C-alpha positions as CSV (number, residue, x, y, z in Angstrom):
1,M,178.6,128.8,96.0
2,R,177.7,126.3,98.8
3,M,181.2,126.5,100.4
4,H,181.7,130.2,99.7
5,A,178.8,131.0,102.2
6,Q,180.8,129.2,104.9
7,T,184.3,130.6,104.4
8,A,183.9,133.3,107.0
9,M,183.3,130.8,109.8
10,I,186.5,128.9,108.7
11,E,188.6,132.1,108.2
12,N,187.5,133.5,111.6
13,G,188.7,130.4,113.4
14,F,185.3,128.9,114.3
15,V,186.2,125.5,112.7
16,H,188.7,123.3,114.5
17,L,190.1,119.9,113.3
18,P,191.2,117.1,115.6
19,K,194.9,116.4,115.9
20,E,194.2,112.7,114.9
21,A,191.4,111.2,113.0
22,G,190.8,108.8,110.2
23,R,191.2,110.4,106.7
24,L,192.4,113.6,108.3
25,A,195.1,114.1,105.7
26,E,192.6,114.0,102.8
27,Y,190.1,116.4,104.4
28,P,192.1,119.7,104.2
29,H,193.3,118.8,100.7
30,E,189.8,118.2,99.5
31,L,188.7,121.6,101.0
32,T,191.6,123.5,99.4
33,V,191.3,122.1,95.9
34,F,187.5,122.6,95.7
35,P,185.9,123.1,93.2
36,K,188.6,121.8,90.9
37,G,189.3,118.6,92.8
38,K,188.2,115.1,91.9
39,H,186.0,114.7,95.0
40,D,183.7,117.0,96.9
41,D,181.8,114.8,99.3
42,Q,183.5,116.1,102.4
43,V,183.2,119.7,101.1
44,D,179.4,119.2,100.7
45,S,179.0,117.6,104.2
46,T,181.1,120.4,105.8
47,A,179.1,123.1,104.0
48,E,175.8,121.5,105.1
49,M,177.0,121.1,108.7
50,L,178.2,124.7,109.0
51,D,174.9,125.9,107.5
52,W,173.0,123.8,110.0
53,F,175.1,125.2,112.8
54,K,174.5,128.8,111.7
55,R,170.7,128.1,111.7
56,G,171.0,127.0,115.4
57,G,170.4,123.3,114.6
58,Q,167.0,123.9,113.0
59,E,165.7,121.8,110.1
60,P,165.8,123.6,106.7
61,Q,162.6,125.6,105.9
62,D,162.9,125.3,102.1
63,W,160.3,123.5,100.1
64,P,162.5,120.6,98.9
65,W,163.2,119.6,102.6
66,Q,159.5,119.8,103.5
67,F,158.6,117.8,100.3
68,Y,161.3,115.1,101.2
69,N,159.9,114.7,104.7
70,W,156.4,114.4,103.4
71,N,157.3,111.9,100.7
72,A,159.5,109.8,103.0
73,G,156.8,109.8,105.7
74,L,159.4,111.2,108.2
75,P,158.1,113.1,111.2
76,S,159.2,116.7,111.3
77,F,161.7,117.7,114.0
78,P,160.1,119.1,117.1
79,R,160.4,122.9,117.4
80,K,161.1,122.8,121.1
81,R,162.1,120.1,123.5
82,E,159.2,118.6,125.4
83,S,159.6,117.0,128.8
84,S,159.4,113.2,128.7
85,G,158.0,113.0,132.2
86,F,161.0,111.1,133.5
87,K,163.1,112.5,136.3
């Protein structure tokens, strides 16, 4: 389900791969054999990145993310960029 929500972006040509990169040969293979392949790490990270991109780079608003930030003591991401005062 996680990758199914992202297939339209891929099918419509919004995802581009570099001509050369480490592990590039394994990447399309892992995407095409999912969910029956042995590994799904790159599929998961791709689905999460595309979902983040569709949200405009905002942090997730679901309760597990908020709970994780609270438990980890992580500051929440700023909603808008503030000026640092430096020019």
